C-alpha positions as CSV (number, residue, x, y, z in Angstrom):
1,X,-25.2,9.4,-4.9
2,X,-21.5,9.9,-4.5
3,X,-18.9,10.1,-7.2
4,X,-19.4,7.2,-9.7
5,X,-16.3,5.8,-11.5
6,X,-15.4,8.0,-14.4
7,X,-15.5,5.1,-16.9
8,X,-18.9,3.8,-15.8
9,X,-21.4,3.6,-18.7
10,X,-24.5,5.8,-18.3
11,X,-26.8,2.8,-18.0
12,X,-24.9,1.5,-15.0
13,X,-24.9,4.9,-13.3
14,X,-28.6,5.0,-13.8
15,X,-28.9,1.6,-12.0
16,X,-27.1,3.1,-9.1
17,X,-29.5,6.1,-9.0
18,X,-32.4,3.7,-8.9
19,X,-30.9,1.6,-6.1
20,X,-30.5,-1.5,-8.1
21,X,-26.7,-1.4,-7.6
22,X,-24.7,0.3,-4.9
23,X,-21.4,2.0,-5.7
24,X,-19.2,-0.8,-4.6
25,X,-21.1,-3.1,-7.0
26,X,-20.8,-0.5,-9.7
27,X,-17.0,-0.4,-9.3
28,X,-16.9,-4.2,-9.4
29,X,-18.9,-4.3,-12.6
30,X,-16.8,-1.6,-14.3
31,X,-13.6,-3.5,-13.3
32,X,-15.0,-6.7,-14.7
33,X,-15.9,-5.0,-18.0
34,X,-12.5,-3.4,-18.3
35,X,-9.5,-5.2,-19.9
36,X,-8.8,-8.3,-18.1
37,X,-5.7,-8.1,-15.9
38,X,-3.1,-10.8,-16.6
39,X,-2.4,-13.3,-13.9
40,X,0.7,-12.5,-11.9
41,X,3.7,-14.5,-12.6
42,X,5.3,-16.8,-10.0
43,X,8.2,-14.3,-9.7
44,X,5.8,-11.4,-9.0
45,X,3.9,-13.5,-6.4
46,X,7.1,-14.4,-4.7
47,X,8.2,-10.8,-4.7
48,X,4.9,-9.7,-3.1
49,X,5.1,-12.4,-0.4
50,X,8.7,-11.5,0.3
51,X,7.7,-7.8,0.7
52,X,5.0,-8.7,3.2
53,X,7.3,-11.1,5.1
54,X,9.9,-8.3,5.2
55,X,7.4,-5.9,6.7
56,X,6.4,-8.5,9.3
57,X,10.1,-9.2,10.2
58,X,10.8,-5.5,10.4
59,X,7.9,-5.1,12.9
60,X,9.1,-8.1,14.9
61,X,12.6,-6.8,15.1
62,X,11.4,-3.5,16.3
63,X,9.3,-5.1,19.0
64,X,12.2,-7.3,20.1
65,X,14.6,-4.3,20.3
66,X,12.1,-2.3,22.4
67,X,11.5,-5.3,24.7
68,X,15.2,-5.8,25.3
69,X,16.3,-2.2,25.7
70,X,13.2,-0.2,26.6
71,X,14.2,0.3,30.3
72,X,17.8,1.3,29.3
73,X,16.7,3.8,26.7
74,X,16.1,7.5,27.5
75,X,12.8,9.1,26.6
76,X,14.4,11.0,23.8
77,X,16.0,7.8,22.4
78,X,12.6,6.0,22.4
79,X,11.0,9.0,20.6
80,X,13.7,9.3,18.0
81,X,13.6,5.5,17.3
82,X,9.9,5.5,16.7
83,X,10.0,8.7,14.5
84,X,12.8,7.3,12.4
85,X,10.9,4.0,11.9
86,X,7.7,6.0,11.0
87,X,9.6,8.2,8.5
88,X,11.3,5.2,6.9
89,X,8.0,3.3,6.5
90,X,6.3,6.4,5.1
91,X,9.0,7.0,2.5
92,X,8.9,3.3,1.6
93,X,5.1,3.5,1.3
94,X,5.2,6.5,-1.0
95,X,7.9,4.9,-3.2
96,X,6.0,1.6,-3.3
97,X,2.7,3.3,-4.3
98,X,4.4,5.0,-7.2
99,X,5.3,8.4,-5.9
100,X,3.4,11.4,-4.5
101,X,1.5,12.0,-7.7
102,X,-0.7,8.8,-7.2
103,X,-1.6,9.6,-3.6
104,X,-4.4,11.6,-2.0
105,X,-7.2,12.5,-4.4
106,X,-5.5,10.7,-7.3
107,X,-5.8,7.5,-5.4
108,X,-9.4,8.1,-4.5
109,X,-10.3,8.6,-8.2
110,X,-8.4,5.5,-9.4
111,X,-9.1,2.9,-6.8
112,X,-12.9,2.6,-7.4
113,X,-12.2,1.6,-11.0
114,X,-9.0,-0.3,-11.0
115,X,-8.9,-1.5,-7.4
116,X,-5.8,-2.1,-5.3
117,X,-2.7,-3.5,-7.0
118,X,0.0,-5.4,-5.2
119,X,2.1,-2.2,-4.9
120,X,-0.8,-0.2,-3.4
121,X,-1.7,-3.0,-1.0
122,X,1.9,-3.1,0.3
123,X,2.0,0.7,0.5
124,X,-1.2,0.7,2.6
125,X,0.4,-1.8,5.0
126,X,3.5,0.4,5.3
127,X,1.3,3.4,6.0
128,X,-0.5,1.5,8.7
129,X,2.8,0.4,10.4
130,X,3.9,4.1,10.2
131,X,0.8,5.1,12.1
132,X,1.5,2.5,14.8
133,X,5.0,3.9,15.0
134,X,3.7,7.4,15.5
135,X,1.5,6.2,18.3
136,X,4.6,4.6,19.9
137,X,6.5,7.9,19.5
138,X,3.7,9.7,21.3
139,X,3.7,7.1,24.0
140,X,7.4,7.7,24.5
141,X,6.9,11.4,24.8
142,X,4.0,11.4,27.3
143,X,5.2,8.6,29.5
144,X,5.8,10.3,32.8
145,X,6.3,7.1,34.8
146,X,3.2,7.9,37.0
147,X,1.5,4.5,37.4
148,X,-1.4,6.0,39.5
149,X,-2.8,7.9,36.6
150,X,-1.6,6.5,33.3
151,X,-3.0,8.5,30.4
152,X,-0.1,7.8,28.0
153,X,-2.1,5.4,26.0
154,X,-4.8,8.0,25.4
155,X,-2.3,10.4,23.8
156,X,-0.8,7.6,21.8
157,X,-4.2,6.6,20.5
158,X,-4.9,10.3,19.5
159,X,-1.5,10.5,17.7
160,X,-2.1,7.2,16.0
161,X,-5.6,8.4,14.9
162,X,-4.1,11.5,13.2
163,X,-1.4,9.4,11.5
164,X,-3.8,6.7,10.4
165,X,-6.3,9.3,9.0
166,X,-3.4,10.9,7.1
167,X,-2.4,7.5,5.7
168,X,-6.0,6.8,4.7
169,X,-6.4,10.1,3.0
170,X,-3.2,9.4,1.0
171,X,-4.2,5.9,0.1
172,X,-7.6,4.5,1.1
173,X,-7.6,0.9,2.2
174,X,-9.7,-1.4,4.5
175,X,-6.7,-1.8,6.8
176,X,-6.4,2.0,7.1
177,X,-10.1,2.3,7.8
178,X,-10.0,-0.3,10.6
179,X,-6.9,1.4,12.1
180,X,-8.7,4.7,12.1
181,X,-11.7,3.1,13.8
182,X,-9.6,1.4,16.5
183,X,-7.5,4.4,17.3
184,X,-10.7,6.6,17.2
185,X,-12.6,4.5,19.7
186,X,-9.6,4.2,22.0
187,X,-9.0,8.0,21.9
188,X,-12.6,9.0,22.5
189,X,-13.1,6.6,25.4
190,X,-9.8,7.4,26.9
191,X,-10.3,11.1,26.6
192,X,-13.6,11.0,28.3
193,X,-12.7,8.6,31.0
194,X,-9.0,9.1,31.8
195,X,-8.4,12.7,30.9
196,X,-11.7,14.5,31.5
197,X,-12.7,12.1,34.3
198,X,-16.3,11.8,33.1
199,X,-18.4,9.1,34.7
200,X,-17.8,5.6,33.3
201,X,-21.4,5.2,32.3
202,X,-21.4,8.3,30.1
203,X,-18.2,7.2,28.3
204,X,-20.5,5.0,26.2
205,X,-22.3,8.1,25.0
206,X,-19.1,9.4,23.4
207,X,-18.6,6.0,21.7
208,X,-22.3,6.2,20.5
209,X,-21.7,9.6,19.0
210,X,-18.5,8.4,17.4
211,X,-20.5,5.5,15.8
212,X,-23.2,7.8,14.5
213,X,-20.4,10.0,13.1
214,X,-19.0,7.0,11.2
215,X,-22.4,6.3,9.8
216,X,-22.7,9.9,8.6
217,X,-19.3,10.0,7.1
218,X,-19.9,6.7,5.3
219,X,-23.2,8.0,3.9
220,X,-21.5,11.1,2.6
221,X,-18.9,8.9,0.9
222,X,-16.0,10.4,2.9
223,X,-14.7,6.8,3.2
224,X,-14.1,4.8,0.1
225,X,-15.1,1.4,1.5
226,X,-18.7,2.4,2.3
227,X,-19.9,-0.9,3.5
228,X,-17.0,-1.3,6.0
229,X,-17.6,2.3,7.2
230,X,-21.2,1.3,7.9
231,X,-20.0,-1.9,9.8
232,X,-17.8,0.2,12.0
233,X,-20.5,2.8,12.6
234,X,-23.2,0.3,13.5
235,X,-20.8,-1.6,15.8
236,X,-19.5,1.4,17.7
237,X,-23.0,2.9,18.0
238,X,-24.5,-0.3,19.4
239,X,-21.6,-0.8,21.8
240,X,-21.8,2.8,22.9
241,X,-25.5,2.6,23.5
242,X,-25.2,-0.7,25.5
243,X,-22.5,0.8,27.7
244,X,-24.5,3.9,28.7
245,X,-25.7,3.3,32.2
246,X,-24.2,-0.1,32.2
247,X,-24.5,-0.7,35.9
248,X,-28.0,0.9,36.2
249,X,-31.4,-0.3,35.1
250,X,-30.3,-0.5,31.4
251,X,-33.4,1.5,30.4
252,X,-31.4,4.2,28.7
253,X,-29.3,1.5,27.0
254,X,-32.1,-0.2,25.1
255,X,-33.7,3.2,24.3
256,X,-30.5,4.4,22.7
257,X,-30.1,1.1,20.9
258,X,-33.6,1.5,19.4
259,X,-32.5,5.0,18.3
260,X,-29.5,3.4,16.5
261,X,-31.9,1.0,14.8
262,X,-34.0,3.9,13.6
263,X,-31.0,5.7,12.3
264,X,-29.9,2.6,10.4
265,X,-33.3,2.2,8.8
266,X,-33.5,5.9,7.9
267,X,-30.2,5.7,6.2
268,X,-31.3,2.5,4.4
269,X,-34.1,4.4,2.9
270,X,-31.5,6.6,1.1
271,X,-28.7,4.1,0.6
272,X,-29.6,0.4,0.0
273,X,-26.7,-1.1,1.9
274,X,-27.2,-4.6,3.3
275,X,-25.1,-3.5,6.4
276,X,-27.7,-0.9,7.3
277,X,-30.6,-3.3,7.0
278,X,-29.0,-6.1,9.0
279,X,-27.5,-3.6,11.5
280,X,-30.9,-2.0,12.0
281,X,-32.6,-5.3,12.5
282,X,-29.9,-6.5,15.0
283,X,-30.1,-3.3,17.0
284,X,-33.9,-3.5,17.1
285,X,-33.9,-7.1,18.2
286,X,-31.4,-6.4,21.0
287,X,-33.5,-3.4,22.1
288,X,-36.7,-5.3,22.1
289,X,-35.3,-8.2,24.1
290,X,-33.9,-5.9,26.7
291,X,-37.1,-3.8,26.9
292,X,-39.4,-6.8,27.3
293,X,-37.1,-8.3,30.0
294,X,-37.1,-5.0,31.8
295,X,-40.8,-4.3,31.6
296,X,-42.2,-7.8,32.3
297,X,-39.4,-9.5,34.3
298,X,-38.8,-12.0,31.5
299,X,-42.4,-13.0,31.3
300,X,-43.0,-15.8,28.8
301,X,-46.4,-14.2,27.7
302,X,-44.7,-10.9,26.8
303,X,-42.0,-12.7,24.9
304,X,-44.6,-14.7,23.0
305,X,-46.4,-11.5,22.1
306,X,-43.2,-10.0,20.7
307,X,-42.8,-13.2,18.7
308,X,-46.3,-12.9,17.2
309,X,-45.9,-9.2,16.4
310,X,-42.6,-9.9,14.7
311,X,-44.2,-12.7,12.6
312,X,-47.0,-10.4,11.6
313,X,-44.7,-7.5,10.6
314,X,-42.5,-10.0,8.7
315,X,-45.6,-11.3,6.9
316,X,-46.8,-7.8,6.0
317,X,-43.4,-6.8,4.7
318,X,-43.1,-10.0,2.6
319,X,-46.5,-9.5,1.1
320,X,-45.8,-5.8,0.2
321,X,-42.5,-6.8,-1.4
322,X,-44.1,-9.5,-3.4
323,X,-46.9,-7.2,-4.5
324,X,-44.5,-4.4,-5.5
325,X,-42.5,-6.9,-7.5
326,X,-45.5,-8.1,-9.4
327,X,-46.6,-4.5,-10.1
328,X,-43.2,-3.7,-11.4
329,X,-43.3,-6.7,-13.8
């Protein structure tokens, strides 16, 4: 079990150890048992809405400026513009969050108990916009104007990944995690395909490894939102497995998808997350359908056999669960 909230009662921590609660549920219970947070006043809500609207207008203005003057700006000018925007957003994010003292490990200790406040939510958005600006700065630097082999977006994704990871380390958020996942998938696929020139079918193998890495990091509690880390890991792993040998016989694809299913169920045995159980079941279903279609040529008899086997396994599992529940009582 990872680090439980510091203010969690011992009885609740014991429920996590026994698998009755997961850590996200523990954090929710502790927060509910804590002193009730007063409802925000209309003025505070209006201020929060204005802050988000200002961030959106800032991004819109940047996009419009770039669209109108991109061709007229020198490479250095584009780079400086993106860097200045990223620095401004970062400084504003640090100030909005409450200063450097509340970032990095301090934020990781506090968020599971108290959750995000209006200020930290806005700060997370500003850090995400700063990561996007860093990606734009890298794009301006590496853009050589060669349309025959454009790898600029790969370097931009790599730079965005580094910036997004730094922002997530400073202040964990679901937005930051999704940004890391998106930049990571783009960087890995682009590096293998565009930079290294690896065969397109094998690019999916890199995405599969990336997804398995996300599952491992989530299990080790390297990410704060464990369930969303599992969602990203399962999604990337299944997509990667399905794109391996995409234009071949798909035999390797459903074998690797079955491996993803086995990994999900193995992790579920140690961490009772609903994402792992559903992800493992979905991956197994997809692998079984593809395997039967490949082996039998979409025979109705084989499909019926799979249906019967599935019903039998489901019945056995339901019986064992009911029996174990009665024994526990």
